N, C-alpha and C positions, 0 to 999 in steps of 0.2 A: 834579449832586446836589443837593441845596437844604438846607439845614436853615431853621426858622425860629421865632418867637415864635409862641404860640397866647395868643388869649383863654383865661382864665378855665376851665374848665369847671364846671361843674353840682356843688355839694356833697353828696353823695349820704350821707353820715355825720354822724352828729348832731355836730354841730363843735364841741358845747361839752364833751363827752363825750368829744372824741379827743384836745382839748386837751388836757383832764386828767390823759387818759393817759399823753401826752407827758412831762409836769411830773409827776408822779410815778416817772420813767425812775430816775433813781440811786440812790434809797432800794428800790424791787421789786429793781434788781438786784442791790444787801448783802445781800439775805435773801434770795435764793434761789440762791444759791453760795454762805451760809455750810455746807450740808451735803453740798459736794462729798464723794467717795466717793474711798477711793485713785484712781488712773486704774490698769487692769487691762490695759494694750498699748492699740495701733492696731488696728483691724478696716477694714473696707471694707462696705461697705455699699451692699446693691440690693435692686430686686423679683424675684426671678423665679419663670418657671411655663412655661407652655402649659395641660395642660388643667385643672391644680391650680395657684394663685396663695399664694404667700407671702414676706417681705420676710426678704430673708439678709442674714448678714453670717459675715464667717473671716476671720482674722490671718493673714500671712503666709505663715503654717505648720502653723497650729492647726485640727480641722476645719469646716463648712461648716454655720451651726443658724440653721434656717427655723420662721420663727413664721407657718403657718397667716392669711393670708387669705380674703373671700370675691368678691374680684375683682382682675383686673390694676393691677398700679400703676407711676406711671411717674417723677414728681419726688420726691426725699424731701430731708428737712432737719431735724439736729438742732438741738434745741431747748432754747433759750441757759440754761435755769435751770433745767432737769429732767437730770440730769448718767444720760447711757445712754439715753437719751428722742431716738428718732428721728420723726418728721412722714412721711409714705408717700401719695402724692394718687392718686386712679384716672384711671390715662391716659384721653383724651379720645375721646369724650366721656365722664367719669363722675359723677360725683353724691354719689360719701363719699371719706374719707382716716378712719386709723385713727396713735393713737399707740401707736408699740410701745417696750414699754420691753424695752432686748434683754437689758440684765442675770438680767431676771428670765425670759425668754423669753416672753415675753403680751404682746398687748394691752392697752393699761390707756383707755383714751379712745378715739371716732372721733365721724364727723360725720357728714352729708347734708347737700348745700344746698339754697335751695329746689324747689319743682317746677317755676318756670318759668326757673332757672340750670339752666346745666351748668357741672365746673371742667373746665378747659383742660390739664392735669395738671402746675402747680408753681403753689410755695408760696415765701412765705420770709416768716421772723419781724423784728416793729422791732427796732432796735439795744436796746432794752431787755428785750429777750423776755416785753411784756407781749400784745404783738397780734400777730397772725397775717394775712396777707395770699394773697389767693391769688387766681389769676388767670381768670377769669371769662367766659359770654357768654350775653347773653338768648336764650333756647331758642328763641323764634321769630324773632326781627328778628338775631342773632348778637353784638349791641351789644356788644363790650368792656365790663369790669368787674372794677375790683380787691375783692372781698367784702373785708373787714374783721372780726375772729373779735378777740373775749378768748381770748387763748392760756392761759390755765386751765385754761376754762370750756367755750373752742369757741362758744359763744355770740354769735351774731351782731351787733356792732357798726353794722356800714351798710355802703353801698358808692364808690366811686371811678370817673368813665367813664372810659376811656384814650383816650378819642378815635378810633375805629379798629375792626376788625371783627375776629373767630378772635385775642384774644390769645395768648400761650400762656407761656416764660418770661418770668420776673421778678428781681430782685436793689434790694438797701437800696442806697445813692448811700454812699461814705465817709463823706456831711456827718449820713448819720445819720435826714434827715429830708425822704429824697427819696425816690423810687423811680426804678427804669427797666425798662421793659416793651416785651418785643415785641410788637408789635401785628402779627399773621401776615397780616392783612386778607385772610382766606377768609371767605366765608359758608357752612356750613352748618347743615342744618336733626335733628334728630332721627329725620325719618321716611327720611331720605337715610343718614345715617348720619354716612361721613367723606368723601363724595361734594359736589366745589367745585361753588359753583351761578352764583357769579362773578365766571369766573379773565377775564372779559371786562373788568372791572372793581374786580378786586382791587384795595388800595390800602393797600400792608404799612407801616408805618413803625416807630422807636426814637422810645417816649415818654418824657418824666419828667416825674414829676409830685409837687406839691409838698404834700407828708406835712398838711400844717395849714394849707394854703387847699385844701385838693383839686382843686388846678387841674394844669392840665395848662402846662407852665411854659419845654417845649421841643418841638417834634414834626421828628425827618426820616426823609427817605426815599433812596430810591439811585438809582442810575441807570438800573438794572433795575427795571422796574412789576413785573416776573413773576419777582421773586426774591422770595420767604415769610419775613419774616423769622422767625426761630422760638426759635432758644438764643443766654442770653447770660455772657458771666462781667466780673468788675469788681473793677477792682484797688486798689492801698489810694490809687493815686493820680490818680482817678476813670477812669482807660481804661478801654473797654465794649469788649471783644471780642464780637463778634457773629456767630451762623453763619446762614448762610440757606440756603434749598432753593428751588430754581427749581421753575415751573410748566411742564415744557418748551411740553408739548402748548396754552398758549395765548401762546409767542413765536411773532415772523413767522417766523424762521428760526433758524442752526443754530449761531449762534455763541455760543464759549464764553465762558461769565462768568464772575467769581469769584464764590465765595460768600461768601471771609470779611471782614470788617473791621475796622476802630479807630476808634472813634472816641472827641472829648470835645468835653463841652461849648464850645457856640457855635460848632463847627468844624463845616466838610461829614462824611460820613464817608466816609473813607478804607482801598477798596478793597484786598486783599493778594495780591499777584498771586505769584506761581508757575510757571515752566517750563506750557508749553502742556501736554506728554502730561504735567501731574499735577492742573491744572485740569479736565481731561477725565475723567481716571480718577475724578473723584469725585464725578461720576454725580448731576452735578445736586440731589444732599442734603449735606446735613452734617447729624449725628444729635446730636450733643452739643461744648460745649468747655470747657475751662477752662485759666486759667492757673498760672504758680509764680510767686513776688513773690521770690524769690534765684533765676530766671536772667531773670527776666523778660521768658518765652517762655512763647506762647498756646498751645498744641494744639488740636486739631479732628480728632474721627469721620466719617468714611462708611463707613456699613456697606452699601452699595448697591456701593461703589468697595473695598473693606476694603481701605479707607487712611486712618490717620493723620498731618493734616500739621500742620506748628508753623513759628512765626514769632515775631521779634523785636520786644516792643513799642515798643524803641525807636525804630524804622528801618520796621518794617514788612519789613525781609528774611526771604525763603524757606529757613528752615534744614534741612528736610530732609523724610521723610515711615518711619510705619512701615508695613509688609504686615502686616497679620493680618484671618482670614474673620471677615467679618461683624460687623467693631470696631464698637462703637457708648461704652457706658461709655467713662468719663473721665472721672478724676479727677485729683488731688495731694494728696501726704501731709501729715499738720499737719505736718513740718520744710520742710513745700517744694521736698524735693531732691530725689524722683522723680512721673516721670508712673504712673501706672496705669491702664490697658486689659481690656476685658472683652467678650464678644462672648455670642454666644448657644448655643455648644458648652459654657458655661460655664467658659471658659480666661479666665486671668486672666493679666495682663505689668504688667511695672515698664523704668521706661527713668526713663534717668538726666536729670534735669531739665535738665541743664547741656551735656551731653555730645548728646542724646540713647541713647543705647550702651542698648543693652537686656542686662538681668541676665539672662543665661539660668539659670542654678543658680537666680532665682526663679518661674522657672514654675508654674502650680498649673491641672489639669485636673480639676472633676470631672462626673465621666460623668451625664446627663441634669439635669444641673442649664441653665436656660437661666437666664441673666442677661438684666435685661432693658436699656434705655436706658441708663439712667443712674446714675452709684457715687459716692458719699460718702466719703470716708476722715476718722478721727480716732478719738482713743480714749477710751476704754470706760470 
C-alpha cells in the first residue's frame, strides 16, 4: 500500500467566491440555527421503492411516511441549517437531487446537474451549511469532480477535480476544510449504463481535497488494485473507515482479500482482517459503512453476503457479525448507542453499538417497502 502527497490539482471553483463563503461561516450558522423548532423525536430516513420511488422516514415505533420522488435515490444528508430537511441524491448515474422537508412531508427544492455531468449518488454539506458538495463525473471521460453549490438555492458555484475516475461517497473531515473522497477508479459511460469499461486499468484511491486551495493534498491506494473504493465514514479524530467492492472478474486469482480498511492522514491504508470464512462470506462487496463514536466501532454491510461485520477502531480488531438477508442500509442513532440496519424487504433492526447484541423486540417490518442502500438517523 502506498500513500503520497500530490501536486495541487487545477482549481475549477471561483477562488474568491469560495473563500468568501468560508469566511461567512460562523455568522451564517448562528442565523440558521435561530429558528430551530422543538425536536419531534428520532427518525430513520432512506430512499425506498422498486417501480415507484420515494424518500421514507419512520421512528422506532411510529408509521412510515413517504414522499414520492421521480427517481431512485441513494445517499442522503441532513441539511445543517434547515431543521427537518434532508437532501437525497439520485443513484448513479443520475442527474437529480431533491431536498425534502420531512415535517411538511413534501419536496421543497430540487436541482439537476449540467448536461455533461452525472451524479454519483452522494453529497455532504460544508461545516457552516452554506455549501453543498456532490460527487460527479464528466459524462464522457469519467473524470471525477466534486460539484460545489450554494446550499440555500443549489445554484452551482464551481467544481473540484478528484484526480481519479468514478468518485462515489465523500465526507467532510473534522477540520471543516478538507474533503475525503472515495475514487472508485471505474469508467462507465451513459450509453453503457453501469458496465465497467476499464477493468484492466482501473485505479481506485482515497483522496483528500483541501477546499481553500482546491488541491488534492493526499492520495492513498490499496494493495489490491481491483478493489474499488466506494463508501466511507469519518470519526471525530479523523479516522476514516473505508468500504470497497472487489471487481473479481478482473483479478488473476481467486484469493480472498479484505474489503474494509481504516486510514489516518499520512499513513498507509490499514486493511481490517477477519476470519477467512467471514471475509469470503462478504462476497467481494461492501454496500455501506457507519461508525459509533460512543463505542468506537465501525460497521460494514454486505447485501450480497447477507452480513453486517464490525471492527474496533482503536486496534482494528474484528468484533463479530450479524446475519440479515440483503442487509445494506446502516446508520448510527443520534446518541451513538445503537446501529440501525435495513434491507430491501422493508425490515429494520437495532444493535447495541457496544455489545452488538440485537434488540429483537425492536424489529420493524413494513411489507411492500423496499429500503434502498443507505440510511441516516437524526432528531426531527
